[in-house]
C-alpha positions in Angstrom: 1.9 9.4 -8.3 -0.6 10.6 -11.2 -4.0 11.8 -10.6 -7.2 10.2 -12.4 -10.3 12.0 -10.9 -10.2 11.3 -7.4 -8.5 8.4 -7.8 -4.9 7.9 -7.1 -2.8 5.8 -9.6 0.2 4.1 -8.4 3.2 2.6 -10.7 5.1 0.1 -8.6 8.0 -1.7 -9.8 11.6 -1.2 -9.4 12.7 1.9 -9.5 15.3 4.0 -7.2 14.2 6.7 -4.5 16.9 6.3 -2.4 16.4 9.8 -0.9 12.9 8.9 0.0 13.5 5.8 1.6 16.5 7.4 3.9 13.6 9.9 5.4 11.7 7.3 6.0 13.7 4.8 7.7 15.2 7.6 9.3 11.4 8.0 10.6 11.1 4.7 11.9 14.6 4.3 13.2 13.6 8.0 15.4 10.3 6.7 16.5 11.9 3.1 17.5 14.2 4.5 19.3 12.6 6.2 21.9 10.5 3.3 22.8 11.2 0.4 25.1 10.4 -2.3 22.7 13.8 -1.0 20.4 16.0 -3.8 22.0 13.7 -6.1 20.3 14.1 -4.9 17.0 17.2 -4.5 14.8 17.8 -2.3 12.2 17.9 -4.6 9.3 14.5 -5.6 10.1 13.3 -2.0 10.7 15.1 -1.4 7.4 13.1 -4.0 5.4 10.2 -3.3 7.0 9.7 0.2 5.7 11.7 -0.5 2.6 8.5 -3.1 1.5 5.6 -1.3 2.9 6.0 2.4 2.2 9.5 2.9 0.3 8.0 2.8 -2.8 6.7 5.7 -5.5 3.6 6.1 -4.1 4.2 9.9 -5.0 6.4 12.8 -5.7 6.4 14.1 -1.9 7.5 12.8 1.5 3.8 13.3 2.9 2.3 10.7 0.1 4.5 8.3 1.1 2.1 6.0 3.3 0.7 2.1 3.7 -1.8 1.4 1.1 -3.8 -2.3 1.3 -7.0 -3.9 0.1 -10.4 -3.5 2.6 -12.1 -5.4 0.6 -11.4 -8.6 -0.3 -9.6 -9.1 -3.9 -11.3 -11.1 -7.0 -8.5 -12.5 -9.2 -8.7 -13.5 -13.0 -5.9 -14.3 -15.6 -5.7 -13.0 -19.1 -3.6 -14.2 -22.1 -2.0 -17.6 -21.2 -2.6 -17.6 -17.3 -4.7 -21.0 -18.2 -1.6 -22.5 -18.9 -0.3 -21.8 -15.2 -3.0 -23.1 -13.1 -0.9 -25.0 -10.8 1.5 -21.7 -10.4 -1.3 -19.6 -9.7 -3.2 -21.6 -7.2 0.2 -22.5 -5.2 1.1 -18.6 -5.4 -3.0 -17.6 -4.2 -2.6 -19.9 -1.3 0.8 -19.0 0.1 -0.8 -15.3 -0.1 -4.1 -16.4 1.1 -2.4 -18.1 4.2 -1.2 -14.5 5.6 -4.3 -13.0 5.0 -7.5 -13.1 7.3 -10.2 -14.6 5.9 -12.2 -11.5 4.7 -9.3 -10.3 2.4 -8.1 -13.9 0.9 -8.1 -13.8 -2.6 -10.8 -15.5 -4.7 -10.2 -16.9 -8.1 -12.4 -16.3 -10.8 -12.8 -18.1 -14.1 -9.9 -16.7 -16.9 -10.7 -13.5 -18.6 -13.3 -12.2 -16.3 -13.5 -8.2 -16.6 -15.2 -7.7 -13.5 -12.1 -8.7 -11.5 -10.3 -6.3 -9.0 -7.2 -8.1 -9.4 -6.3 -8.6 -13.2 -3.1 -10.8 -14.0 -1.8 -10.6 -17.4 0.4 -13.3 -19.0 1.7 -11.6 -22.2 4.7 -11.2 -24.2 7.2 -8.5 -23.0 6.2 -6.5 -26.2 2.8 -5.7 -25.0 3.9 -4.3 -21.5 4.1 -0.7 -23.6 0.3 -0.9 -24.4 -0.5 -0.9 -20.4 2.3 1.0 -19.6 0.6 4.2 -22.2 -2.5 3.2 -20.4 -0.8 4.0 -16.5 1.0 7.4 -18.4 4.6 5.3 -17.5 7.5 4.1 -19.4 8.9 0.6 -18.6 12.2 -0.8 -19.0 12.7 -3.6 -21.5 14.3 -5.6 -18.2 11.2 -5.4 -16.3 9.9 -8.5 -17.4 6.9 -8.3 -14.3 5.3 -5.3 -13.2 2.1 -4.0 -11.5 0.4 -1.1 -11.3 -2.0 -0.2 -8.8 -5.1 2.3 -7.8 -6.8 3.1 -4.6 -9.1 6.1 -3.6 -8.7 8.7 -1.3 -8.2 6.6 1.9 -5.2 4.5 0.2 -7.5 1.7 0.0 -6.8 -0.7 -2.8 -9.4 -0.9 -5.3 -8.0 -2.1 -8.2 -4.7 -3.6 -9.6 -3.1 -4.9 -12.8 -0.2 -7.2 -12.8 1.8 -8.2 -15.7 4.4 -11.5 -16.4 6.2 -11.5 -19.6 4.9 -15.4 -20.9 8.1 -15.2 -23.3 10.7 -14.1 -21.2 9.8 -16.4 -18.2 9.5 -20.3 -17.5 10.0 -22.7 -14.8 11.1 -21.7 -11.6 12.0 -17.5 -12.5 8.3 -17.7 -13.7 7.0 -19.3 -10.1 9.0 -16.3 -8.7 7.8 -13.4 -10.3 4.0 -14.6 -10.3 5.0 -14.5 -6.6 6.6 -11.3 -6.1 4.2 -9.3 -8.9 0.8 -10.4 -7.4 2.3 -10.2 -3.4 3.2 -6.4 -4.3 -0.2 -5.6 -5.7 -1.5 -6.3 -1.8 0.7 -3.1 -0.7 3.6 -4.4 0.0 5.2 -2.5 -3.2 8.7 -2.1 -2.5 12.1 -4.2 -2.9 14.5 -4.9 -0.3 18.5 -5.5 -0.1 18.2 -7.4 3.2 17.4 -10.6 3.1 18.5 -12.5 0.2 15.8 -15.5 1.2 12.9 -13.0 0.9 10.5 -12.8 -2.1 11.3 -9.1 -2.2 14.6 -9.2 -2.5 16.7 -7.2 -4.9 20.1 -5.6 -4.9 20.1 -3.5 -8.2 23.8 -2.4 -7.1 25.1 -5.7 -7.1 22.6 -7.0 -10.1 21.7 -9.6 -7.4 18.0 -10.5 -8.0 15.6 -12.7 -6.2 14.6 -16.2 -6.8 12.5 -17.5 -4.1 9.1 -19.3 -4.7 8.0 -19.6 -1.4 7.7 -17.0 1.6 10.3 -16.7 3.9 9.5 -16.5 7.4 9.9 -12.9 7.7 7.8 -12.1 4.8 4.8 -14.0 6.2 5.3 -11.9 9.6 5.2 -8.8 7.2 2.5 -9.7 5.4 0.4 -10.7 8.1 1.5 -7.4 10.3 0.5 -5.0 7.1 -3.0 -6.7 7.5 -3.5 -6.9 10.8 -2.2 -4.0 12.4 -1.6 -1.2 9.7 -4.5 0.5 8.5 -4.5 2.0 4.9 -3.0 5.9 5.0 -0.2 4.9 7.9 2.3 7.2 7.5 5.9 6.1 8.5 6.1 7.5 12.0 2.9 6.0 12.9 4.3 2.9 11.3 7.2 2.8 13.7 4.7 3.1 16.6 2.6 -0.4 15.5 6.3 -2.2 14.6 7.1 -1.3 18.3 3.9 -2.3 19.4 2.8 -5.1 17.0 5.8 -7.0 15.6 6.4 -10.2 17.5 10.3 -11.4 16.7 
């Protein structure tokens, strides 16, 4: 996490923080083991939830690993050549909105609207460096999609920037990247190698990457769980309690 005044900045992309993830998942599993609902939850699903919701780089310490989410209605605008992809953008927004409560559903603005809280840029890959410098991070040339989140001291997301490499992606791959990166800007910021049909799937060890252009049943369930039951700032142990209490197998 990088601090700018009182506003924490999270840079969420495909970094491997295996040690932190292991501790987080241990918290979740140990919490659920002592609850009566344990039998209803398999470890694969528990690990998936932990990896996507709190298994990302929300800071350099375990204590900073908490859930973040929007507490206002996000307003989306596209920049660059985003106007060339209205069907992809609207299909993506429709999928996300179907999983969100009405007061959190995305409002789509006209292109190039600087007042947007989510700014979706379709730009050549070489332009990613400009955004990375502003956020004071480095990006790999293999990162054809990226996102940056800003939240307040209560871990409520206030702004998001999404980057899509317009010169590298087309067709189904473009649809997948838009769906994955935009969805992750809602606080579901981690990747997981547990379910290959998930939009969050990535197995960097075996160099396998997701290709979903629609949410799986589990993806939809996870988004609803976050926005219906998990307050911003929820740590792993409390997430385990909420998971046992509210998750519907």
